[in-house]
C-alpha positions in Angstrom: -93.8 35.1 -18.5 -92.8 33.4 -15.2 -94.4 35.0 -12.2 -92.5 35.5 -8.9 -93.9 34.5 -5.6 -93.4 38.1 -4.7 -96.2 39.0 -7.2 -98.9 37.5 -5.1 -100.3 38.1 -1.5 -99.4 35.1 0.6 -100.3 36.2 4.1 -102.5 33.5 5.8 -102.5 31.4 2.6 -101.1 27.8 2.3 -98.0 27.9 0.1 -96.6 24.6 -1.1 -92.9 25.0 -1.7 -91.3 22.4 -3.9 -87.7 22.5 -2.5 -84.5 21.0 -4.0 -83.5 19.1 -0.8 -81.9 16.0 -2.5 -78.7 16.3 -0.4 -76.0 13.8 0.6 -76.4 12.3 4.1 -73.7 10.9 6.4 -74.3 8.3 9.1 -72.9 9.2 12.5 -74.9 8.4 15.6 -77.9 9.3 13.4 -78.1 10.4 9.7 -76.9 14.0 9.2 -76.7 16.3 6.2 -73.2 16.1 4.7 -73.6 19.1 2.3 -76.2 21.8 3.1 -75.7 24.0 -0.1 -79.1 23.2 -1.5 -80.8 23.9 1.8 -79.1 27.3 2.1 -80.3 28.1 -1.4 -83.9 27.8 -0.4 -83.6 30.1 2.6 -84.3 33.3 0.7 -87.7 32.2 -0.4 -88.6 30.5 2.9 -87.6 33.5 5.0 -89.7 35.7 2.7 -92.7 33.5 3.2 -92.2 33.4 7.0 -92.0 37.2 7.1 -95.2 37.4 5.1 -96.9 35.0 7.5 -97.7 32.4 4.9 -98.6 28.9 6.0 -95.7 27.0 4.4 -95.8 23.4 3.3 -92.5 21.9 2.1 -92.4 19.0 -0.3 -89.1 17.5 -1.6 -87.4 14.2 -2.3 -84.2 12.6 -1.2 -82.3 9.9 -3.0 -83.9 7.0 -4.8 -85.7 4.9 -2.2 -87.6 1.7 -2.9 -90.9 2.6 -1.3 -90.8 3.6 2.3 -87.2 3.7 3.6 -86.3 5.3 6.9 -82.7 5.7 5.8 -84.0 8.1 3.1 -86.2 10.1 5.5 -86.3 13.9 5.1 -86.0 14.3 8.9 -82.2 15.2 8.9 -83.0 17.8 6.3 -85.8 19.3 8.4 -83.4 19.4 11.4 -80.8 21.2 9.4 -83.4 23.7 8.0 -84.5 24.3 11.6 -80.9 25.2 12.5 -80.7 27.8 9.7 -84.1 29.3 10.5 -83.4 29.1 14.3 -86.7 27.4 15.0 -87.6 24.2 16.7 -88.3 21.1 14.7 -90.8 18.5 16.0 -92.1 15.2 14.6 -95.9 14.9 14.3 -98.3 12.1 13.2 -101.8 13.5 13.0 -102.0 16.6 15.2 -100.1 19.8 15.8 -98.3 20.5 19.1 -99.7 23.1 21.3 -96.8 25.6 20.9 -97.1 29.4 20.6 -93.7 29.9 19.0 -93.0 29.1 15.3 -92.1 25.5 14.5 -91.2 23.2 11.7 -93.8 20.4 12.0 -92.3 17.3 10.4 -95.2 15.0 9.3 -94.2 11.4 9.5 -97.5 10.0 8.3 -98.1 8.4 5.0 -100.3 11.0 3.2 -101.8 8.4 0.9 -103.1 6.2 3.8 -103.9 9.2 6.0 -105.5 12.4 5.0 -103.6 15.0 7.0 -104.4 18.0 4.8 -106.3 19.7 7.6 -103.0 20.3 9.4 -102.0 22.6 6.6 -104.9 24.8 7.5 -104.3 24.6 11.2 -100.7 25.8 11.3 -100.1 29.4 12.1 -98.9 31.9 9.6 -95.1 31.7 9.5 -95.0 28.0 10.5 -93.9 25.1 8.4 -95.4 21.7 7.7 -92.7 19.5 6.2 -93.9 16.4 4.4 -92.0 13.1 4.2 -89.9 12.1 1.1 -92.1 12.3 -2.0 -90.3 9.4 -3.6 -91.7 7.1 -0.9 -94.8 7.3 -3.1 -94.8 5.7 -6.6 -97.1 8.4 -7.9 -94.5 11.1 -7.6 -92.2 10.1 -10.4 -95.1 8.9 -12.6 -96.8 12.3 -12.3 -99.8 10.4 -11.3 -103.0 12.5 -11.3 -104.3 10.8 -8.1 -101.1 11.7 -6.2 -101.2 15.2 -7.6 -104.7 15.6 -6.2 -103.5 14.4 -2.8 -100.7 16.9 -2.8 -102.9 19.7 -4.0 -105.1 19.3 -0.9 -102.3 20.8 1.2 -102.0 24.2 -0.5 -103.6 27.2 -2.2 -100.5 28.3 -4.0 -97.5 26.5 -5.5 -93.9 27.7 -5.5 -91.1 26.0 -7.6 -87.9 26.2 -5.7 -86.5 22.8 -6.6 -84.2 23.5 -9.6 -82.0 20.5 -9.1 -84.8 18.2 -10.2 -86.8 20.6 -12.3 -85.9 18.5 -15.4 -88.1 15.7 -14.1 -91.8 15.7 -15.1 -92.9 14.5 -11.7 -96.1 15.1 -9.7 -94.6 17.7 -7.5 -92.8 19.6 -10.3 -95.3 19.5 -13.1 -98.7 18.1 -12.1 -99.0 20.2 -9.0 -97.9 23.4 -10.8 -100.7 22.7 -13.3 -103.3 22.2 -10.5 -102.6 25.2 -8.4 -101.7 28.9 -9.2 -97.9 28.5 -9.7 -95.0 30.9 -9.1 -91.2 30.8 -9.2 -89.2 31.0 -6.0 -86.7 33.8 -5.5 -83.7 31.5 -5.9 -85.1 29.8 -9.0 -85.5 33.2 -10.7 -81.9 34.0 -9.8 -80.8 30.6 -11.3 -82.7 31.1 -14.5 -81.2 34.7 -14.9 -77.6 33.4 -14.4 -77.9 30.5 -16.8 -79.6 32.6 -19.5 -76.7 35.0 -19.3 -74.4 32.2 -20.3 -76.3 30.9 -23.3 -77.8 34.2 -24.6 -75.1 36.5 -26.0 -72.4 35.8 -23.4 -69.6 38.2 -23.1 -66.5 37.1 -25.0 -64.1 35.4 -24.6 -66.2 32.6 -23.1 -64.4 29.7 -21.5 -66.1 26.4 -20.8 -64.6 24.0 -18.3 -65.9 20.5 -18.2 -64.8 17.6 -16.1 -66.4 14.7 -14.3 -67.0 11.1 -15.4 -69.4 10.7 -18.3 -69.2 12.4 -21.7 -72.5 10.9 -22.6 -74.3 13.1 -20.1 -72.7 16.3 -21.3 -72.4 16.0 -25.0 -75.5 18.0 -25.8 -74.4 20.7 -23.3 -70.9 20.8 -24.8 -72.3 21.0 -28.3 -74.6 23.9 -27.4 -72.0 25.9 -25.5 -69.3 25.2 -28.1 -71.3 27.6 -30.4 -70.2 30.5 -28.2 -67.1 29.2 -26.5 -63.7 30.5 -27.3 -62.0 27.6 -25.5 -63.3 24.3 -23.9 -61.0 23.0 -21.2 -61.5 19.4 -20.4 -60.4 17.3 -17.4 -61.4 14.2 -15.4 -62.6 11.1 -17.1 -64.0 13.2 -20.0 -60.4 14.3 -20.8 -59.3 10.6 -20.6 -61.9 9.8 -23.3 -60.6 12.6 -25.6 -57.0 11.6 -25.0 -57.8 8.0 -26.0 -59.7 9.3 -29.1 -56.5 11.0 -30.1 -54.5 7.8 -29.7 -52.8 8.4 -26.3 -52.3 5.6 -23.9 -54.6 6.1 -20.9 -54.0 2.7 -19.2 -56.6 1.7 -16.7 -58.2 5.2 -16.6 -61.9 5.6 -16.6 -63.1 6.1 -20.2 -66.6 6.4 -21.7 -67.7 6.7 -25.3 -64.7 7.4 -27.5 -66.9 7.8 -30.6 -68.5 10.9 -29.1 -65.1 12.4 -28.3 -64.0 11.8 -31.9 -67.1 13.5 -33.3 -66.6 16.6 -31.0 -62.9 16.7 -32.0 -63.9 16.8 -35.7 -66.1 19.8 -35.1 -64.3 21.7 -32.3 -60.6 20.6 -32.3 -59.4 24.2 -32.3 -61.4 25.0 -29.2 -60.8 21.9 -27.1 -57.9 22.1 -24.6 -56.6 18.9 -23.0 -54.1 18.2 -20.1 -50.4 18.3 -20.9 -49.4 16.3 -17.8 -51.3 14.1 -15.3 -50.9 12.4 -12.0 -51.0 8.6 -12.3 -50.8 5.5 -10.2 -51.5 1.8 -10.5 -54.5 2.2 -8.2 -55.9 4.8 -5.8 -53.8 3.7 -2.9 -50.5 3.2 -4.7 -47.7 5.8 -4.8 -48.6 8.4 -7.5 -46.2 9.9 -10.0 -46.3 12.8 -12.4 -46.4 11.9 -16.1 -46.5 13.7 -19.5 -49.7 12.5 -21.3 -47.6 10.6 -23.8 -45.8 8.7 -21.0 -48.8 7.0 -19.2 -48.2 3.3 -18.8 -50.7 0.6 -19.6 -50.9 -0.5 -15.9 -51.6 3.0 -14.6 -54.7 5.1 -14.3 -55.0 8.9 -14.4 -56.3 10.4 -11.2 -55.5 14.2 -11.5 -54.0 16.8 -13.7 -50.4 17.9 -13.3 -48.8 21.4 -12.7 -48.2 22.1 -16.4 -51.9 21.5 -17.1 -52.8 23.7 -14.2 -50.6 26.6 -15.5 -52.0 26.1 -19.1 -55.6 26.1 -17.9 -55.1 29.1 -15.5 -53.7 31.1 -18.3 -56.8 30.5 -20.5 -59.2 31.1 -17.6 -57.5 34.5 -17.0 -58.6 35.6 -20.5 -62.3 34.8 -20.1 -65.2 37.2 -19.6 -67.7 34.4 -19.2 -66.8 31.3 -17.4 -68.8 28.0 -17.0 -67.6 25.0 -15.0 -69.2 21.6 -14.4 -67.3 18.5 -13.1 -64.1 17.9 -11.1 -60.7 17.3 -12.7 -59.7 14.3 -10.8 -60.6 12.0 -8.0 -60.9 14.9 -5.6 -62.5 12.8 -2.8 -59.0 11.4 -2.2 -56.9 14.3 -0.9 -53.8 13.3 -2.8 -55.7 13.8 -6.1 -57.6 16.9 -5.1 -54.9 19.5 -5.9 -55.7 19.9 -9.6 -59.5 20.5 -9.1 -58.8 22.9 -6.2 -56.3 24.9 -8.3 -58.9 25.2 -11.1 -61.4 26.4 -8.4 -59.0 29.1 -7.2 -58.2 30.3 -10.8 -61.9 30.4 -11.6 -62.8 32.3 -8.4 -60.0 34.8 -9.0 -61.4 35.7 -12.4 -65.1 35.8 -11.3 -67.0 38.6 -9.6 -65.6 41.4 -11.7 -63.3 40.6 -14.6 -65.6 37.8 -15.7 -69.1 36.4 -15.0 -68.6 32.9 -13.5 -71.1 30.0 -13.1 -70.2 26.8 -11.3 -72.7 23.9 -11.3 -73.1 20.3 -10.2 -73.1 18.9 -6.7 -69.4 17.7 -6.7 -68.2 20.8 -8.4 -69.9 23.1 -5.9 -68.7 20.9 -3.1 -65.0 21.2 -4.2 -65.4 25.0 -4.7 -66.6 25.2 -1.1 -63.8 22.9 0.1 -61.4 25.4 -1.5 -63.2 28.1 0.4 -63.7 30.3 -2.7 -67.5 29.9 -3.2 -68.1 33.5 -2.1 -66.0 34.7 -5.0 -68.0 33.0 -7.7 -70.9 34.9 -9.3 -73.3 32.0 -9.3 -73.2 28.5 -7.7 -75.9 26.5 -9.4 -77.6 23.9 -7.2 -78.5 21.8 -10.3 -76.4 19.1 -11.8 -78.4 17.4 -14.5 -80.9 20.3 -14.6 -78.2 22.8 -15.2 -76.7 20.7 -18.0 -80.1 20.3 -19.7 -80.7 24.1 -19.4 -77.3 24.9 -20.9 -78.0 22.4 -23.6 -81.0 24.5 -24.6 -83.6 22.1 -23.5 -87.0 22.9 -21.9 -87.2 21.9 -18.2 -90.7 20.6 -17.3 -90.6 22.3 -13.9 -89.8 25.7 -15.5 -91.9 25.2 -18.7 -95.1 24.7 -16.7 -94.5 28.0 -14.9 -94.6 29.8 -18.3 -98.1 28.5 -19.2 
């Protein structure tokens, strides 16, 4: 049984929050957060801990840095969090500022070289000590016991609120949860409840919508969901792979493992639904044209789905009582190829929150749903990409499994 952070008294105690703050950054005058969805997701737990006057220590990672890399600093994330919490953010090295009002104290120091754990005891209840990127330390991804011991010096209680990377058996997700009394954050419990609803006796009809680039990453998820799915709608490079497996010309389109597609078609051909028409061009910047799937030329690549496909998919989505979506249906970063994905987002949102229970997951998918301004109409926006796929594949996630011990 996973215990909630609400099940324990936290006032005056040091609470280490493992947050899921691996967010995209954009370089302007300084590095800034480009998508704050994952930061917003953590607010429910952080606000609760602030109200309870806990001493909050935030640990998280950002990107895949090689050792210490200032371009992968958590500082822009700390600044964005300060905006949401409406509190000042300051950089510190080895001592706290003499301020009476609440602060986010961003610790720039290397915690391996410098023992700054006393700062976690000195902060006031309701204040935050935010540590630098955990992946600056080799021990994080190795779940190194010495690094776990260093992290444990900063807290009395551990809270898992980093679902996006909970499928990694790292020091901050696993070792630390073994070392300290461990609890689930409020958003994590909400995540688990939503995803379990999809894989445990989902309401029928269940419609699975899968796009994105690699079929290899999603084959186990597709196989597990196919047991319950009424229809599986495919788009993006995944659909290209299935079209090629069926003998269609896909030209220069992105394609992955055709053998996997053929295997899935053998087992679930009656459930799988592919595009009828697509938007193609010789390259991203060339003039696009609409094409039936059987009319794609060898020198062209597929960049989006066409209007017939959109109508077909929308009709199927309207029948669903459980909807699951991961992965865009085209090169949505380019505005001329974003229409198909946004149309799916609107159809999905129109059916969610009432007629059907809808879950959208994956960074790019959540991003395009927010771009379409329909995120508020979806039952659950999962902050996890790989973690969500593994959960829906029926796998145990180390960061959640350890909470059940």
